[in-house]
C-alpha positions as CSV (number, residue, x, y, z in Angstrom):
1,M,9.4,64.3,-6.9
2,R,6.5,62.7,-5.0
3,L,6.4,59.9,-7.3
4,L,10.0,59.6,-7.8
5,A,10.1,59.1,-3.5
6,L,7.7,56.6,-3.7
7,T,9.5,54.8,-6.1
8,L,12.7,54.1,-4.3
9,I,10.4,53.8,-0.7
10,Y,9.0,50.7,-2.6
11,T,12.3,49.1,-4.1
12,F,14.0,49.8,-0.5
13,I,11.2,47.6,1.0
14,F,11.4,45.3,-1.9
15,L,15.1,44.6,-1.7
16,G,15.1,44.1,2.4
17,R,12.4,41.7,1.4
18,C,14.4,39.2,-0.7
19,A,17.3,40.3,1.8
20,D,15.7,38.8,4.1
21,S,14.7,35.7,2.1
22,Q,18.5,35.1,1.6
23,T,19.5,35.4,5.1
24,K,16.5,33.7,6.6
25,P,17.5,29.7,6.9
26,Q,15.2,27.5,5.2
27,P,13.0,24.8,6.8
28,K,14.4,21.3,6.7
29,P,12.6,18.6,4.4
30,E,11.0,16.2,7.2
31,F,11.8,13.0,7.0
32,I,10.1,10.0,9.5
33,Y,12.3,7.3,9.3
34,L,10.8,3.6,9.1
35,R,11.7,0.1,10.6
36,I,10.4,-2.7,9.5
37,P,12.0,-5.6,12.6
38,G,13.1,-8.7,11.1
39,G,12.5,-7.5,7.4
40,T,9.4,-8.7,5.2
41,L,8.6,-10.8,2.6
42,E,6.7,-9.0,-0.5
43,T,4.7,-12.2,-1.8
44,H,2.8,-10.8,-4.8
45,G,0.9,-8.1,-6.2
46,F,-1.3,-6.6,-8.7
47,K,-2.2,-3.7,-10.4
48,K,-5.9,-2.2,-10.9
49,S,-7.8,1.1,-12.2
50,E,-10.3,1.8,-9.7
51,V,-13.5,4.3,-9.7
52,F,-14.7,5.9,-6.6
53,N,-17.6,7.8,-6.7
54,K,-19.5,10.2,-3.6
55,S,-22.9,11.8,-4.1
56,T,-24.2,14.3,-1.7
57,G,-28.1,15.5,-2.1
58,S,-30.9,17.5,-0.3
59,F,-33.3,19.8,-1.7
60,L,-31.0,22.0,-3.1
61,G,-29.9,19.1,-5.6
62,T,-27.4,16.8,-6.1
63,T,-22.9,17.3,-6.1
64,S,-21.7,13.9,-7.9
65,S,-18.0,13.1,-7.6
66,E,-16.3,10.7,-9.3
67,I,-12.0,10.0,-9.6
68,R,-10.6,7.2,-12.1
69,V,-6.7,6.3,-10.8
70,N,-4.6,2.7,-11.6
71,A,-3.3,1.6,-8.1
72,T,-1.1,-1.0,-7.4
73,Y,-1.7,-3.3,-4.9
74,R,1.5,-5.3,-2.7
75,Y,1.4,-8.0,-0.1
76,Q,3.7,-9.4,2.3
77,I,5.1,-11.2,5.0
78,A,6.5,-10.5,8.5
79,L,9.5,-12.9,8.5
80,R,9.6,-12.6,12.3
81,G,6.5,-14.4,12.1
82,K,5.9,-18.0,12.9
83,F,6.9,-20.7,10.2
84,T,5.8,-24.4,10.6
85,L,7.7,-26.6,9.1
86,Y,6.8,-30.0,8.7
87,I,8.8,-33.2,6.6
88,D,8.5,-36.3,5.4
89,D,11.9,-37.7,5.1
90,T,10.2,-40.9,3.7
91,R,8.5,-39.7,0.6
92,N,10.5,-36.3,0.4
93,I,7.9,-33.3,1.1
94,A,7.6,-30.8,3.1
95,L,4.8,-28.9,4.4
96,V,5.1,-25.0,5.6
97,I,2.1,-23.4,7.5
98,A,3.5,-19.8,6.9
99,P,2.5,-16.1,8.5
100,S,-0.9,-14.8,6.6
101,F,0.3,-11.9,4.4
102,H,-1.3,-8.7,4.9
103,P,-1.3,-5.5,2.4
104,V,1.2,-2.9,2.2
105,V,-0.7,0.3,3.4
106,P,-0.9,3.1,2.0
107,V,-1.5,1.5,-1.4
108,A,0.2,3.4,-4.7
109,I,-1.5,5.1,-6.9
110,D,-0.1,6.0,-10.1
111,S,-0.9,10.2,-10.4
112,S,-0.6,10.5,-14.1
113,T,-3.9,8.3,-14.7
114,I,-6.0,10.3,-12.1
115,V,-9.1,11.2,-13.9
116,T,-11.4,13.8,-11.9
117,K,-15.2,14.3,-12.7
118,T,-17.6,16.8,-10.0
119,S,-21.1,18.3,-11.2
120,S,-23.2,20.5,-8.6
121,G,-26.5,20.2,-8.4
122,W,-28.7,23.2,-9.5
123,A,-28.6,25.1,-6.5
124,R,-25.4,24.1,-5.0
125,F,-22.0,25.8,-5.9
126,N,-20.0,22.9,-4.0
127,K,-18.6,20.2,-6.6
128,H,-14.8,21.7,-6.2
129,E,-14.7,21.1,-2.4
130,H,-17.2,18.4,-3.0
131,L,-14.2,16.6,-5.4
132,Q,-11.5,17.5,-2.7
133,K,-13.5,15.9,0.0
134,L,-13.6,12.8,-2.5
135,Q,-10.0,13.0,-2.8
136,R,-9.1,12.7,1.3
137,E,-11.1,9.2,1.2
138,L,-9.1,8.1,-1.7
139,S,-6.1,6.4,0.6
140,P,-8.6,5.0,3.4
141,R,-10.9,3.4,0.7
142,L,-7.9,1.8,-1.3
143,E,-6.6,0.5,1.9
144,S,-10.2,-1.2,2.7
145,L,-10.2,-2.8,-0.4
146,A,-6.6,-3.9,-0.4
147,Q,-7.8,-5.7,2.7
148,S,-11.1,-6.9,1.8
149,R,-11.3,-10.8,1.3
150,E,-11.6,-10.5,-2.3
151,Y,-8.2,-8.6,-3.1
152,I,-6.7,-11.3,-0.5
153,E,-7.9,-14.1,-2.1
154,L,-6.7,-12.9,-5.5
155,G,-3.3,-13.1,-5.4
156,R,-3.1,-16.2,-2.7
157,K,-1.8,-18.7,-5.9
158,E,0.8,-16.9,-6.2
159,A,1.4,-15.7,-2.2
160,R,2.2,-19.6,-2.1
161,I,4.7,-20.3,-5.0
162,T,6.9,-17.1,-3.8
163,V,6.9,-18.6,0.2
164,E,7.6,-22.0,-1.6
165,E,10.7,-20.7,-3.3
166,F,11.6,-19.1,-0.1
167,V,11.4,-22.0,1.6
168,C,13.1,-23.8,-1.1
169,D,16.1,-21.3,-1.6
170,W,16.8,-20.6,2.3
171,I,15.4,-22.8,4.4
172,L,15.5,-26.1,2.8
173,K,19.1,-25.0,1.0
174,N,21.5,-27.4,2.6
175,R,19.5,-30.5,2.6
176,D,20.9,-33.1,0.0
177,S,17.3,-33.4,-2.0
178,K,15.4,-30.5,-2.4
179,P,11.6,-31.6,-1.0
180,F,8.2,-31.4,-2.9
181,V,6.8,-27.6,-1.0
182,K,3.5,-27.3,-0.1
183,V,2.7,-23.7,1.7
184,Y,-0.2,-23.1,3.7
185,F,-1.1,-19.7,5.2
186,E,-2.3,-19.4,9.3
187,D,-5.5,-17.9,8.0
188,E,-6.5,-20.8,5.8
189,T,-9.5,-22.6,7.7
190,E,-8.4,-26.2,6.8
191,I,-4.9,-27.2,6.5
192,P,-4.4,-31.3,6.2
193,L,-1.1,-32.7,7.9
194,P,-1.0,-35.4,5.8
195,E,0.4,-38.9,8.3
196,N,3.7,-39.4,9.4
197,M,4.9,-35.8,8.9
198,K,7.4,-34.6,11.4
199,L,7.8,-31.1,13.4
200,S,10.7,-30.2,12.2
201,T,13.5,-27.8,14.2
202,K,15.8,-26.5,11.5
203,L,13.9,-22.9,11.3
């Protein structure tokens, strides 16, 4: 009888909890809305396999962790930025000084490509926590790479082509003849301005 009574009690408790879970309102997913004033022009991007390492050592030994992941870097220009256009009508040439392009952050990763390794020192037992710390560092490290001069210069040629297409298709679309367009970015140190080129007011 005692066993039967305990069984009935636990059954009622279980059913009550199930009823509570059904009647309680479930939390709604949180959305953070983003708006980009004026929009952006995505200029280029590339994919790269990245390897990140972290080691922590002491007299107790060294704990090491490694993460390998495929990352996709994308770069864009703010369309509200300052575009400067010079035109030489006699030679049918246009020179554009565009705003600098910047990486889209956070950098996208393909979670299906993540490979991890971790090992503890001879008297350390923290390899799992150590790997978790490295995982939390992924986004800042990827952002730092995306903003590095090396990665910025990797896609400058492709960015020029994209801006050239944008200028021809939208800014100069109403001209009778499409000029030869040369693109520079405002962060470049040397921007040669050919003689006889006039600042255009058509932007």
